[in-house]
N, C-alpha and C positions, 0 to 999 in steps of 0.2 A: 514822896512816892511811897506807896504802901507795898510791902512784900507780903505775900500770902504763902504759907507752907501747908502742904497736905501730908499728913502723917497716915501711915497704914499700920495695921496690926501685924504681928510677927508672922501669922499664918498667911496673910495676903501677900507679904513682901518676900517670903522665903523662896517660893517657886521661881519668880522672875530673877531673883538674885543668883540662885544656883544655876539657872539656865544660862545667864550671861557669863558667869564664871566658867562654865563648861565650854562655851563657845570661844572665849578668850584663851583658855588653856589649849584647846585644840589648834587654834590659829597660830599662837606663838610656838607651840610644840612642833608643828609642821615647818614653820619658818626657820626655826633654829636647829632643826634636826640635821646632823651632818649627812652629807651625801654618801651613801654606802655603795661600795663597788659590788658588782655582781659576783656571787660566789662561784667557785670552780665546781664542776661536776665531779663530786668526790668519787663516785663509782668508776667513772671513766679515767680519772687520775690514777686510781689504784690499778686499773687495768693496764694503763700505759707504763706505770712504774714497774709492774710485774714483768711485762714484756721486755722492758729495757734491761732488767736484771737478768732475765733468761738469756738475752743476747750479749750480756756483759758489755753494753755500749760504753759505759763509763771508763772502761779499760782499753777501748779501741784506739787505734792510732789517730783516726780522724778527730775524735773528741778531744784527745790530749793535745793535738795540734791547734784546734780551734781555740782552746783556752790557754795555749802556750805553756802547758805543763812540762816540766822537766824533772828528772829524778834528782832527789836531794843527794847531798854528799853521803857517800857510803851506801847509797841505794835505799835509804829509809824514807819511803813514801814519795809523793809528788808535790811539787810547788810550782805555781804559775809565775812566769817572769813579769806578768802585768802587775804593776804596783799601784793601780787605781782601784779603790773599793767599788766604784760605780760599775766596773766591768763584771762584777759578780752579783748573783742573785741570792746567794746563801752567805751567812756570816762566816762560814768556814770554807767558802768556795775556792779560795786561793790555794788551799792545801787538800781539799777533799773533792775529787772529781765526781764521785758518786752523789754526794750531797748537792753539788752544783747542778748536776744533770736533773735530779729530781725536783729541785727548786725551779729550774728552767721550765720543766713540763708544767708545773703548777702555775707559773707565771703566764704561760701561753694560754691556759684555760681561764685565768683570772682576768676578767674584763673590767678595768677600772674606768667607770663612766666619767670621772673628772678629767681624764686625759684624752687628748686627741689620739686617733688611731695611729698616727705616725710616732707617737711617744710611747706606745705600749710595747710590751716585751717582744711581740711577734715582729715588729718593725725595727726596734732597737737592736735586737740580736737576730737579724734575718738569716745569717748564714747558719746559725744553730738551728733555727726553725726549718730551713730547707733540708738540712742533713737529717735531722730527727724525723722529718716527714718521710724522707726516703726509706728510713729504717722501720718506722712504726706505722706508716700509712694512716695519718690522722683522718678521723671521721669528721668531715666538715659539718655534719649535722649536730655533732656533740662538741666540736671545737670550731666555732665560727672563725673564718679567715678575715683578716683586715687588709685592705688595700694600702700599701705603703707608698703614698704619692710622692713624697720627697725622695725616696730611694729610686723610684721609677724615673723621676726627673734627673737624678744624678747619673743613672745609666744612660739615659737618652742624651745627656750632654757629652758623655765620654764616647758613646757608640763603640764599645769594645769589640774588636775583631780578633785581636791577638795581643801578645805581651812580649816585650823584648827586655833583656837584661842589659843595662847600660853601665859601663865602667869608665869614668873619666880618670885619667892617669894622675899620678902623684903631683902635688904642687907644694914645693918646699917653702914657698913664701907664707904658708899658713900652717901652723903646727897641726891643726885638726884635719888637714888634708894631705899630710905628708905620706900617707899610705894610699891615697886615692879615695874615691867615693863610689858607692854602689847604689843604683836606683833602678826602678822599673819604668818602662814606657808603655802606656796603654795605646796601642795602635788602633786608630778609629776606623770604622767601616767605610767612612766617606773619604778617607785619605788615599789618594792615588800614590803610585810608586814614586818615591822621591819627595813626598810631602810629609815626612815624619815630623817636621817642625810644628805641624798643626796638631800633633798628638798631645797627650798629657803625661806628666811625669809623677811617679809616686816615690816619695823620698822619706827617709827616717833620719832625723837629726836631733841634736841636743838644743834645747832652748837656753842659750848661754847669756842672752841679754847683752850688756855692754862690758862684761867681764873680760879681763886680759891679764897677761903676765903670769905671776906665780899663782894667783887665785884661780885663774882659768885652768892651769895645769893640774893643781891639786884637786879641784872639784871634778875635773874630767876624769882623773884616775880613780877617784874615790866614789863615783856615782852620785855626785852632788848636783847633777843636772837632770831635769826631766826630759826624756826623749819622746818625740811625738811624730806621727805620720802626717804627711801633707800631700796635697794634690795641686799641681800648678801647671800652666802651659809649658810644654817641653822647650819651646824656643827660648824662654827666659833662662832656663838652665844652660842651654847651649851657648847663649850669649855670654854668660858669666864665665863658663869654662874655656871657651875657645877664643873669644874676642878679648876678654879682660886678663885671663890667667894663662892663655896660650897652652892649654892642656889638650892632649889627644883624647878622643872619645871612642871607645870600643863598643860595638853593638852586637848582641847575640840574641837571635830570635828563639824564643822558647817554644817547645812543642806542646802547647796547651790547646785542647780542643775548645769548642764554644762553651760547653757546660762547665769545664774547669775554669775558663776565663770568667764566666759569670759568678762562680763560687768565689773567685778571688775578689771580684767587685763587692760581693756581699760581705766578705770578711773585712775588706778595707772600710766599708761603711760602719761595721761594728767598732773598728779601731779609731775612728775619726776623733773621738774625744778621750782616748785612753792614754794615760801616761805610763812610761816605762823608765826605770832608772837607767841612765846612760853611763856606760863605762867605756873609756877610750880604747882599751886593748881587747875586750871581749864582747860585751853586749853593745856593739856599735852599729853603724849603718848597715854594714854588710851582714852582720849576724841576724838582725831582725828582718831585713829584706829577704834573706834566705829562708827564714822560718815562715 
């Protein structure tokens, strides 16, 4: 079999060669280019930041409580009791309320295309968004709002109508329950009188695993366990307290209106993945349920 080769001069080959090279460069450049997130409206961010400073929102009681800030020993600054870095949007957010607020505003404006709407800052920190919107009155033309579908489904499942404080009495058979336990009950709109067992319970407890004995005591006193919030059917808690442990259960209906109840649901949504260091004598179930 004969092979024939056709050669061309440098001038004749140069143009097709560079044309093909340009096409390949453009193709692979677009293919490999990382997806960039939409940039925040810098002028609107500056405007919101200035207005938040004028109102001193970072020092307000509501902002400090949403981030669980408390005064440090001897009153030198603030520090959040949340021990999970993912709860903050600024590297110094745990100790700097002002920096965290401004980072939060920037995150609300910064639409990251690679994330679903439910994973963006507006939905991840929905209580912060609602409160800041009340104070700063966000312009939806300059800050597009995202529908938080999973949060809507969460509220729809709980159907919150009111909130009750629940206190199961002490149970000496378990050292971690020797002072009793405190939780909240979300009373659903569909629950008739006497149907509280169909409601949901909000509890804060240490994730102790299978630890017991001296190790359990030492870690519980020294903050060696991560405390987390959980939501579960209320009847399961009642069964454990009354049927298994024979504990009395005291119920106190809280005077929260509908807006306050919804804000509680929003903040609970923010806390669903947040760890706190658990301390048996102070930062325990009652302490964090109160906060």
